[in-house]
N, C-alpha and C positions, 0 to 999 in steps of 0.2 A: 504494500500500500504506500503510495507516494505521500510524503509529508510536506504540507504547505504552511508557511507562517503568514499571519495577517497582522500588520502593524496598525493598531488603532481599534478601539472597542466602542466607537460611537455608532450611530445607526447604520452608517455605511459599512463599517468593519464587521458589525454583528450580522447584518444581512448577507455580506460576502461570505463570512464563515459558514452560515447556514446553507447557502447555495453550494458551496464546495463540499460540505459534509454530505449533502444529499446526493452528490455525484461520486461518493466513495472515497474522498480524500481524508487523510489523517490531518486534522487542522489544529493549529496552536495560535492563539491570539495574544498579542502583547499590548498593554496599555499603561500609561504613566500614572493613571488614577487608581483609586482603591476599588472602584466599581465601574461598571459599564455606563456609558452615556453621561459622563459628568462634565463635559465641556460644551461644545456647540449643541449637542443633542440633549441638553438638560432642560431648557425652558424657552424654546422657540415659540413662534406664533401658533403652532398647533394645527395649521392648515395642511390638508392633502389637496393641493389646489392646482389641478391642470389648468384652471382658468387664469392662473397667475404665471403662465409659462412664457410670457413675452420676455425676451432678453432685453437688457438695458442698453445695448449698443446703438444709441441714437444721438444725433447732434443735440437734440433737445435736452438730453441728460447732461451732456457736457456743459451746455450753456447754463442750466440750472445749478450745476455744481459751482460754476464761477460766480453766479449771482448770489448763492447762499453762503459763500466762503466766509463772510464776516458775520453771519447770523448764527449764534451759538446753538439756538434751538431749532435750526432748520432740519428738514427731513434728510437732506444729504449734506454732509459736512466733510470738507477736505482740509487736513492740517497742511498749510503751505510749506512747512519745514522741508528743506531739500532731502530727498531720499532717492537713490538710484533705483531701488526696487519699486518704489511707488510710481515714479515718473516713467520708468520703462514699461511698467504694467499699463499705465494710462495710455502710452503711445500705442501699445498693442491693442488696447481696448478700442481706440479710435480706428485703428487699421482694420478691425473686425466689423465696423459699421456696415460695409457692403454685404456682409453675411447675415445681417439682422433678420431678414425675412425667412431664409431657410433654417437658420438656427432656432427661430421661434417655432416653426412648424415641426422640426425634429424634436424639440423639447416637449411640446404638447403630446406628441405620439408616445414618447417615453413615459410621460406622466400618466397617461390613460392606462398603459400596460402595467405600470408599477402599482397603481392602487388596487387592481384586482389581485395581484400577487400578494400584496401586503395584507389585504383582508382575509384571503384564503389561508395564509400562513397563520395568522392569529387564531382563526377558527380551528384549524387542524391541531395547533399546539395547545389550545384551550386557555388562553390568557386574555384578560380584559385591559383596555387602555382608554377608557372614557370616550369611546368613539360616538360621534353624533353624525348621522347621515341625513342632515337637513339641508345640504347644499351650501353654497357660498354666494353672498349678495355683495356685488360691487356697487358702491354709491359714489355719485358725482355731484359736486356743488356748482360746477360751471359747465357751460355748453362746450367750451374748448376741450376740457378733459373728457366729456362724454363723446364728443365727435372723434377724438383719438381712439377711444375704446371701441367705437363702431368700426373704425378701420382695422383694429386689431382682430375684431370678430372674424373677418375674412380669413386671417391666418389661422386662428384657432379652428375654424370650420374645416380648413384644408387639412389640418392635423387630426380631425375626427371629433372635435368637441363642439357641442351646441350650447350657446348662451341665449337666454331669453331677455329681450328688452323689457324693462318695467318702468312704470310712471312713478311719480312721487307718492301717489295714492297706493300703488301696488307695494311700494317699499314699506309703508306703514302697515299694510295687511300682512306682508311676509314677516315683519318684525314689529309687533305692536309696541314694544318697549322704547323704540328709538324716538328721540325728539329732534326737532330741527326742520329746516327747509332744504330740499334737494332739487337739482335739475332733472335727474333721472338715474337709472341704474341698469345693471345687467345681473341676471340670476342664473347660476349654474347648479342645477338640481343634482348632478352626479358627483359633485365634490363633497368632501367630508372634513371632519376635524377630529382631534384626539390628543392624547398626552404622549409626546414623542419619548419622554423619559420612561414612562411605564411600558411603552411598546418595546423599547430597546432592552430594558431589564427583563421583560417577559421572554423575549426571544433569546437573550443570552442565557437565561436559566434553562430554556428548552435545549439550547446547544450543549450546555454542560451535561444535562441528563443523557444526551445521546453521544457523549464521548469527546466533545471538543474541549481542549485544554485552554484555560485562561491564565495568563500571568499578569496580575495586577500589581500596581506600585512598581512597574518595571520600566526603568529608564534605559532605553536602547542607546548604547554608547557607540556601537560600530556594527556595520554589516559587511562581511567579506564575501566576495564572489569567487568561488574556487574554480569556476569553469564547468563544474558538474553540479553545482548547487550553491547554497549560501550558508554562511555561519553567522548567526545572530549573537552579538555580545550585549549583555544587559546587566544592570545592577538592580537588586531587589530593594525593598523598603528599608532594609538594615544596612544597605551599602555593600552587600556581598556581591561579588562578580560571578556571572554565569555565562555559559555559551551553549549553543545547540545548533546542529546542522539540519538543513531542510533542502528538499528537492526544488522547491519554488517559494516565491514570496510575493505577497500583494500589499502594496502601500495604500492604506486607507486612513492616513494620519491627519486628515483635515489640514489646518494651517501649518502643521508640522511636516507636511509632505515635501515641502521645498528642502528642508534640512535633510530628511531621509533620502530624497532623490540625489542630493549631492554626494552622499556616501556611496551611491551606486553609479555615479557618473552621468546622471540624467538631470536635465534642467526642467524643473516643475515650477512654472511661474504662477504659483498660487499666492494671492494677496489676502491678508486678513482684514476683511471689512466688518467692522464691529456693528452689531445690532443690539438693541435693548428691549427688555420686556418688563412688564409688571404683572404680578399675579394678585388680583384683588380678592381678598378673602371675604366671601359673602356670609358674614357671621349672623346677620339678622334676617328675618323673614322678608322684611320690606326690600332689602337689597337683592335678595334672591328673586323676588318677583319683578324688580325693576331692571335686572340685568338681562341682556339678550341671550336667547338660545341659538338664534341664527348666527352663523359666522359671517363677519363683515370684512370688507376691504375698502378702505377709504384711499383712493388713488392719489388724491391731492396731498393728503397728510402723510401718505405712505405708512398707514397703520392697518394692522390686521388683528382680528379678535377670534377667540374660540371660548366656548363654555366647556369647562372641564368638570362635569358632574354638577351636583346641586349647589356646591358651596365654593367654587373657584371660577374666576373669570380672567382669562389671559388676554393681555393687550400688548402687542409688540410692534416694533417698527424702527425707522431711521437707519441710515447707513453712514458710517463714520470711517474715513480713511485716515488712520492714525497709527499705523504700524502694529506691532505685537503688544497691545496695551489693553488690559482687561479692566481698567479703572471704571467704576460706575459713577458717572458724572450726573450731578443733580440737574444741571441745565439740559440734559438729554432725557432724563426721566420725567421731569416736570411736564413737558408737552404731552406725554402719554396720560398722565393723571388728568391734565386739563381737558384732554380729548374725551375721557370718560365722563367728566363732570359736565361737559358741553352737551353730549348726546344722551347721557343717562344720568341726569341730575339727582335722581333719588337713590343712586347707588352710593353707599358710604365708602369712601376711598381711604379711610384712616389706616386700614391694614392692607397696604399695597406693597408686596415684596418685590424690590427691584432686582434685576439681573442683567448681565451683559455677556455676550459671547461673540467669538470671532468666526464669521462665515468664510469658508475657504473658496475664494472666487478665482476662476480662470479669466483671462482678459476677454475671451469671446463668450463668456457666461455659459459654456457648455462643459459638462463634466469630462475629465480626462479618464477614459476607460480604454486602456490599451497596454501593450507590452513595452518594456523598456529597451534600452540598447542591448542589454545582455540577456542571454537565454534564461528563462525561468523567473524573470523579474516582470511584475505587472503593477499597474496603477488603476485604482478606482477612487478618484478624489476630485476635488474642485467643484463640488455641487452648489456652492454659493447659498442663495436663499431658498433653494428647492431641495435641500438634502434629503429630508424625509419623503417629500413628494416623489423623488426619482430613485431613491436608494434601492428599492426592491427590484427595479428593472435593470439598473446598472450592475447590481450584484449577479443577476442571471446572465447578463452579457459577458462579464469578465469570467465568471465561473465556467461558462460554456466554452469560451476561448481557451481557458486553461485545460479543460477536459480534452479538447481537440488536440492540443499540443503536448500534453503530458498525461497520458492515460493513467488513471488511478492505480 
C-alpha cells in the first residue's frame, strides 16, 4: 500500500485525506495545530455558495482597492507598505483579468460538484454540522451593483447555476427579519450554509476511525525529495524531532503552502488575504427571533451571514492585504457589528466573538490543484474565499490524479 503524506488539516487537507483513503492509500496528515481546522477553517462565513463563484479579477476591484486604501473600515483594505510578495501577486492578479470570464465559469462548475460530494460524505459518515439548506439571498442597495450581478448571472448560468431575481418585497418575504430598503436581489435556492469547523472535525474523526494517521502540534521543518519518495522532518509539541518516509505528498497548507513549496523547489504564489468574522451569541429569545435564518450576501459591504443553529449567528467579510498578520483589529470588526445593528436592530450584539483568518489566494483566484516539478509531489491549495465551497471537488480531482499516477 502506497503511503501519502498530507500537509495541513484544514478543510482542504481533511477532504484530501478522505478522498485518498477511499482510493486505498495509507494516509498521514500533519498539522501545526492541536486539532483539525483551527486556522482559516475555524470561523469563516459558513456559506456553501456556488452563487459567490465570481472571481475578483476585474479592473473595478483594482480601482476600489485604490479608492479604499485610506479608509480603515473599508471592505477591501491594502497596506501600502512595500512588499515584493504583495506587489508581485497584485501584478499577476491584474494579468489574470482577461481570464475573468472563464475562471468564473470553471469555479461555479466546481462548486456545484463539490456541494453534492460534501453533503453525501457527511450523511455517509453520520456527523452533523448545523447545515441549513434554505438557499442564499444576495441583496443590492444600488442599481449599479444589481446590474453587475445581472451580468454575472450569465456566467453562473453557463456554469450550470440558476439564480432567481427578487424584488424588495420578495426579499422581505424570503427573510422577514431583515430591515432596510433595497434595490433588488438574487436568490439561489440550491446553496446552503453550515459550520465549517464542525464539518472538518467530523470528517477528521471519520478519517481517524478508518485508519488515517494525524500528527498534530507538528511543525514541519524540512521535506527531502529522494527521487523515489519524500522524507518529512517535523518537531512535535515537546520539541522532539521526527522523520518518516512517504511515496507521495500533497501540500494543503493554506497560506503556509508558499513556504512548503519552496522546500520542494516549487513557486506557490499564495497570498494571505485576511478576513474577519463575528459570531453573535443569541442568548435571549428576542435575539433568536430577530436574527435571520436565510443566508445573506451583501455585495456592496462584502458581508456574508449564516445561522448556525438556534443560538449562533455568523457574520463575516472584508479583505485585508497585510501580509502574514493575524491581528484582530477593532476598526475591521466594528463594521460587521454595525452591519448587524443596521439590518437586524433587535439582535443584541453585546456577545459578538471576533475572529480573523488568512485566506490562501492565488492571483487568478483559482485553486492550484496539480503536481509539482518533482514526481510524487502534489498541491491542493489556494482556494481563497471559497475553501469550503470547493474543497470536496478539488480533493477528488487531486486524489484521482494521484491514483492514476501512483497506484495504491
